[in-house]
C-alpha positions as CSV (number, residue, x, y, z in Angstrom):
1,M,-5.9,101.4,15.1
2,K,-2.1,101.7,15.4
3,H,-0.2,98.6,14.4
4,P,3.5,97.6,14.7
5,P,5.4,97.1,11.4
6,Y,5.0,93.3,11.3
7,H,6.3,93.2,7.7
8,L,9.7,94.5,8.8
9,R,10.4,92.1,11.6
10,L,13.1,89.5,11.1
11,N,12.1,86.9,13.6
12,K,8.4,87.1,12.8
13,A,9.4,86.4,9.1
14,V,11.0,83.2,10.2
15,D,7.9,82.2,12.2
16,R,5.7,82.7,9.2
17,H,7.9,80.5,7.0
18,L,8.0,77.7,9.6
19,L,4.2,77.5,9.1
20,V,4.7,77.4,5.3
21,E,7.2,74.6,5.6
22,L,4.8,72.6,7.9
23,M,2.0,73.1,5.4
24,Q,4.2,72.1,2.5
25,R,4.9,68.8,4.2
26,A,1.3,68.3,5.0
27,K,0.4,68.9,1.3
28,T,2.4,65.8,0.3
29,S,0.3,63.5,2.5
30,N,-3.0,61.7,1.9
31,I,-3.7,62.2,5.6
32,F,-4.3,65.9,4.9
33,N,-5.9,65.1,1.5
34,H,-2.9,67.1,0.0
35,L,-4.6,70.2,1.6
36,D,-7.4,70.1,-1.0
37,G,-10.5,71.8,0.4
38,Y,-8.7,73.4,3.3
39,T,-9.3,77.0,4.2
40,Y,-6.7,79.3,5.9
41,Y,-8.1,81.5,8.7
42,G,-6.2,84.2,10.4
43,L,-5.9,87.7,11.7
44,G,-4.4,89.6,8.7
45,G,-3.5,92.9,10.2
46,P,-3.5,96.1,8.1
47,L,-1.2,94.8,5.3
48,L,-2.3,91.1,5.2
49,E,1.3,90.1,5.3
50,D,0.8,86.5,6.5
51,F,-1.9,86.0,3.8
52,K,0.4,87.2,1.0
53,I,2.9,84.5,2.0
54,I,0.4,81.8,2.3
55,H,-1.1,82.7,-1.1
56,H,2.3,82.8,-2.7
57,Y,3.0,79.2,-1.8
58,F,-0.6,77.9,-1.9
59,P,-2.4,79.9,-4.6
60,D,-5.5,77.7,-4.7
61,T,-6.2,77.9,-0.9
62,T,-9.1,80.0,0.2
63,L,-8.1,82.7,2.7
64,V,-10.4,84.2,5.4
65,S,-9.2,87.2,7.5
66,F,-11.0,88.5,10.6
67,E,-10.7,92.1,11.7
68,Y,-13.1,93.8,14.2
69,D,-11.5,97.3,13.9
70,Q,-13.3,99.3,11.2
71,E,-10.3,101.4,10.2
72,T,-8.0,98.5,10.0
73,Y,-10.6,96.7,7.9
74,K,-10.6,99.6,5.5
75,R,-6.8,99.3,5.1
76,Q,-7.2,95.6,4.4
77,L,-9.7,96.4,1.7
78,F,-7.2,98.8,0.2
79,H,-4.4,96.1,0.3
80,T,-6.5,93.2,-1.1
81,F,-4.2,91.3,-3.5
82,T,-6.3,88.4,-4.7
83,N,-9.9,87.3,-5.2
84,K,-9.2,84.2,-3.1
85,I,-9.4,86.2,0.1
86,D,-12.5,86.8,2.1
87,L,-12.2,89.9,4.5
88,R,-14.6,89.8,7.4
89,N,-15.3,92.8,9.6
90,Y,-15.8,91.0,12.9
91,S,-13.7,89.2,15.4
92,I,-12.6,85.6,15.0
93,N,-14.1,84.9,18.4
94,E,-17.6,85.7,16.9
95,S,-17.0,83.1,14.2
96,I,-15.8,80.5,16.6
97,N,-18.7,81.0,18.9
98,S,-21.3,81.0,16.1
99,G,-20.0,77.7,14.8
100,T,-19.1,79.0,11.3
101,L,-15.5,77.8,11.7
102,H,-15.7,74.2,10.6
103,D,-14.4,71.5,8.2
104,N,-10.7,71.0,7.8
105,V,-8.8,74.2,8.4
106,I,-5.4,75.8,8.8
107,I,-5.8,78.6,11.4
108,W,-3.4,81.1,13.0
109,L,-4.7,82.8,16.2
110,D,-2.2,85.6,16.4
111,F,-2.7,87.6,19.6
112,I,-0.8,90.7,20.9
113,D,-1.4,89.9,24.6
114,T,-1.7,87.1,27.1
115,D,-5.3,87.6,28.0
116,L,-7.5,84.8,29.2
117,G,-9.3,84.9,25.9
118,C,-6.2,83.6,24.1
119,F,-6.5,80.3,25.9
120,T,-10.2,80.0,25.7
121,Q,-10.3,80.7,22.0
122,F,-7.5,78.2,21.4
123,Q,-9.6,75.6,23.2
124,S,-12.7,76.4,21.3
125,V,-10.9,76.0,17.9
126,I,-9.6,72.6,19.0
127,K,-13.1,71.5,20.0
128,K,-14.9,72.7,16.9
129,V,-12.8,72.1,13.8
130,E,-12.6,68.8,11.9
131,S,-9.7,66.4,11.9
132,P,-7.1,66.7,10.7
133,S,-6.6,70.5,11.0
134,I,-3.4,72.6,11.5
135,I,-3.7,75.0,14.4
136,R,-1.3,77.7,15.4
137,I,-1.5,80.2,18.2
138,T,0.9,83.1,18.9
139,V,0.6,84.9,22.3
140,Q,2.7,87.5,24.0
141,S,5.1,86.2,26.6
142,D,6.5,89.5,27.8
143,L,6.8,89.4,31.6
144,K,6.9,93.2,32.1
145,K,3.7,93.7,30.1
146,F,2.0,90.7,31.8
147,K,2.7,92.3,35.2
148,L,1.1,95.5,34.0
149,F,-1.9,93.5,32.9
150,L,-2.1,91.8,36.3
151,K,-1.9,95.2,37.9
152,E,-4.9,96.4,35.8
153,K,-6.9,93.3,36.8
154,G,-5.8,93.4,40.4
155,K,-8.7,95.4,41.8
156,E,-11.2,93.3,39.9
157,V,-10.1,90.0,41.4
158,L,-8.6,91.0,44.8
159,I,-10.6,93.1,47.3
160,D,-7.4,94.2,49.2
161,F,-5.2,94.9,46.2
162,E,-3.3,98.2,46.0
163,P,-1.5,99.3,42.8
164,E,1.8,99.7,44.6
165,Q,1.8,96.0,45.4
166,I,2.6,95.2,41.7
167,E,6.1,94.1,42.7
168,D,4.7,91.9,45.5
169,I,5.2,88.5,43.8
170,K,2.8,86.8,46.2
171,K,0.1,89.3,45.3
172,L,0.8,88.8,41.6
173,E,0.4,85.0,42.1
174,D,-2.9,85.6,43.8
175,I,-4.2,87.7,40.8
176,Y,-2.8,85.1,38.4
177,E,-4.5,82.2,40.1
178,A,-7.8,84.1,40.2
179,I,-7.8,84.7,36.4
180,Y,-5.9,81.7,35.1
181,D,-6.7,78.9,37.6
182,D,-8.0,76.5,34.8
183,Y,-4.6,76.7,33.1
184,R,-2.3,76.8,36.1
185,P,0.6,74.3,35.6
186,A,2.6,72.5,38.3
187,L,5.3,75.1,38.2
188,N,6.7,77.6,40.7
189,I,4.4,80.5,39.8
190,Q,6.3,83.0,41.9
191,L,9.5,82.2,40.1
192,S,7.7,82.3,36.8
193,L,6.5,85.8,37.5
194,S,10.0,86.9,38.6
195,R,12.1,86.0,35.6
196,G,11.4,86.4,31.9
197,P,12.7,82.9,30.7
198,H,10.6,81.2,33.4
199,F,7.6,83.2,32.3
200,I,8.0,82.0,28.7
201,E,7.9,78.4,30.0
202,L,4.8,79.2,32.1
203,V,3.0,80.4,29.0
204,I,3.9,77.3,27.0
205,H,2.7,75.1,29.8
206,M,-0.6,77.0,30.0
207,L,-1.1,76.4,26.2
208,K,-0.4,72.8,26.7
209,I,-3.0,72.5,29.5
210,A,-5.5,74.4,27.3
211,S,-5.0,71.9,24.5
212,E,-5.4,68.9,26.8
213,K,-8.5,70.2,28.5
214,A,-10.2,70.9,25.2
215,L,-10.4,67.2,24.3
216,P,-12.1,64.9,26.9
217,S,-10.6,61.5,27.5
218,G,-11.9,58.9,25.1
219,C,-13.0,61.4,22.4
220,G,-10.7,59.7,19.9
221,R,-8.9,62.9,19.0
222,H,-5.5,64.5,20.0
223,F,-3.7,67.7,19.5
224,Q,-0.2,66.7,18.4
225,I,2.4,69.4,19.0
226,L,4.8,69.9,16.1
227,N,6.7,73.1,16.9
228,V,7.1,75.7,19.7
229,S,9.0,78.8,18.9
230,S,9.9,81.9,21.0
231,Y,11.2,85.1,19.5
232,S,11.3,88.9,20.1
233,D,11.0,91.7,17.6
234,G,10.6,94.3,20.4
235,T,8.1,92.2,22.4
236,Q,8.6,88.6,23.5
237,M,6.2,86.1,21.7
238,V,5.6,82.4,21.7
239,S,4.1,80.4,18.8
240,V,2.7,76.9,19.2
241,T,1.8,74.9,16.1
242,G,0.2,71.4,16.0
243,V,-2.2,69.2,14.3
244,L,-5.7,68.2,15.6
245,A,-6.1,64.6,14.4
246,N,-7.8,61.3,15.1
247,I,-5.9,59.1,17.5
248,D,-5.4,56.5,14.7
249,D,-3.6,59.1,12.6
250,I,-1.2,60.4,15.2
251,Q,1.6,57.9,14.5
252,K,1.3,58.5,10.7
253,I,1.6,62.3,11.3
254,K,4.7,61.8,13.5
255,E,6.2,59.7,10.7
256,L,5.5,62.5,8.2
257,F,7.2,65.2,10.3
258,K,9.9,63.2,12.1
259,D,12.7,64.4,9.9
260,W,11.6,68.0,9.7
261,S,14.5,69.9,11.2
262,H,12.2,72.1,13.3
263,V,9.8,69.5,14.7
264,D,9.5,68.7,18.4
265,F,6.8,66.3,19.7
266,D,7.3,67.2,23.4
267,W,6.5,70.9,23.7
268,N,10.2,71.9,23.9
269,K,10.8,75.4,22.5
270,Q,13.2,76.6,19.9
271,S,14.4,80.2,20.1
272,I,14.5,82.5,17.0
273,R,17.1,85.3,17.4
274,L,18.3,86.3,13.9
275,P,21.2,88.8,13.6
276,F,20.9,92.1,11.7
277,I,23.3,91.7,8.8
278,S,23.7,93.3,5.5
279,L,23.0,91.8,2.1
280,K,26.7,92.0,1.3
281,E,27.5,90.0,4.5
282,R,24.8,87.4,3.6
283,M,26.3,87.0,0.1
284,H,29.7,86.5,1.6
285,L,28.5,83.8,4.0
286,S,26.4,82.0,1.4
287,K,29.4,79.8,0.3
288,L,29.4,78.1,3.7
289,L,25.7,77.3,3.7
290,P,23.9,75.1,4.3
291,M,25.7,73.4,7.1
292,E,25.2,69.8,8.3
293,T,25.7,71.1,11.8
294,P,25.0,74.8,12.1
295,S,28.1,76.6,13.5
296,G,27.9,80.3,14.5
297,E,31.6,80.3,15.2
298,A,32.5,79.3,11.6
299,L,30.3,82.1,10.3
300,K,31.8,84.6,12.7
301,D,35.3,83.6,11.7
302,E,34.4,83.9,8.0
303,L,33.3,87.5,8.6
304,G,36.3,88.3,10.8
305,Y,34.4,90.5,13.3
306,T,31.6,90.5,15.7
307,I,28.1,91.8,14.7
308,D,26.7,92.1,18.2
309,E,27.7,93.2,21.6
310,D,30.3,90.5,22.1
311,A,31.8,87.4,20.6
312,S,29.5,85.0,22.5
313,T,26.3,86.8,21.4
314,T,27.6,87.0,17.8
315,I,28.3,83.3,17.7
316,D,24.8,82.5,19.1
317,K,23.0,84.7,16.5
318,M,25.2,83.5,13.7
319,E,24.2,79.9,14.6
320,Q,20.6,81.1,14.4
321,Y,21.4,82.5,10.9
322,A,22.8,79.2,9.8
323,R,19.6,77.5,10.9
324,F,17.1,80.0,9.4
325,Y,19.1,81.8,6.6
326,R,16.6,80.6,3.9
327,F,13.8,82.6,5.6
328,Y,15.8,85.8,6.1
329,P,13.7,88.6,4.6
330,D,15.0,91.0,2.0
331,F,14.3,94.7,2.7
332,V,15.3,96.8,-0.3
333,R,14.8,100.5,-1.3
334,I,13.1,101.0,-4.7
335,Q,13.2,104.3,-6.5
336,T,10.4,105.1,-8.9
């Protein structure tokens, strides 16, 4: 199976480290038992990049990776880096449905599409794991690709659908409703299927509805959102991270995370848009960092030139750098 180079993606690297920071904060708390006994579950991909980072910061944590594709699984075996990892050659959905995913967990459902299964698996995890558990889901939020997906599904759900009607927003809404009716928010769906930024908000609202419907009223548990991030390294993605916890612990969890600079308890997203800058430029800017109030303009002025298509875009991306510079990955050439 062909995979994109996840290990070479700037914004994805930030998204990984946001999870690490969240886990580091959880590890300080008795609520999470200092993460003792927790297992990290995820979809490792061919190089197990996420798992390497988790193992680096939490070397005692047991790691479990799910991969249904046989050839990718062989690559994972080749890239195994620790005896703390358990590589399983079947889909995570099988594990969820069989009930083998239990106890206190940290789990990252990292999907490359926006299929209905993303939302149903998210719900299943929330229902089945113990409290408190850290749950993250990443889904594609690329409007162009979602339209193509709806086109493929059109004939299955609408008798009178013709492929050329893919640009008919009303038809797209009809297909969307037929597939995702359980997660349809009170938004203007036609607008959401017309513009990329609105579609990102639609996906976030759908994930919020999925989390709410997973837990019946009066069950004594709640999925507390901690971070929503959107980013693009070629394809637009959204990551949602929260804690499944007993109602009695929610206020304590908010207290634990309230001063984390990336927290948001209300499902508001932060965007990750790092600039491409050289190691020399980063070293030059280091004397200004960290900033109490991130200023892209100050960093741009320090460089003395724009690093993107115009001054406004440069300032925006340099402000992003000021926020996330600690997570900026290092890509180096090594000669042997």
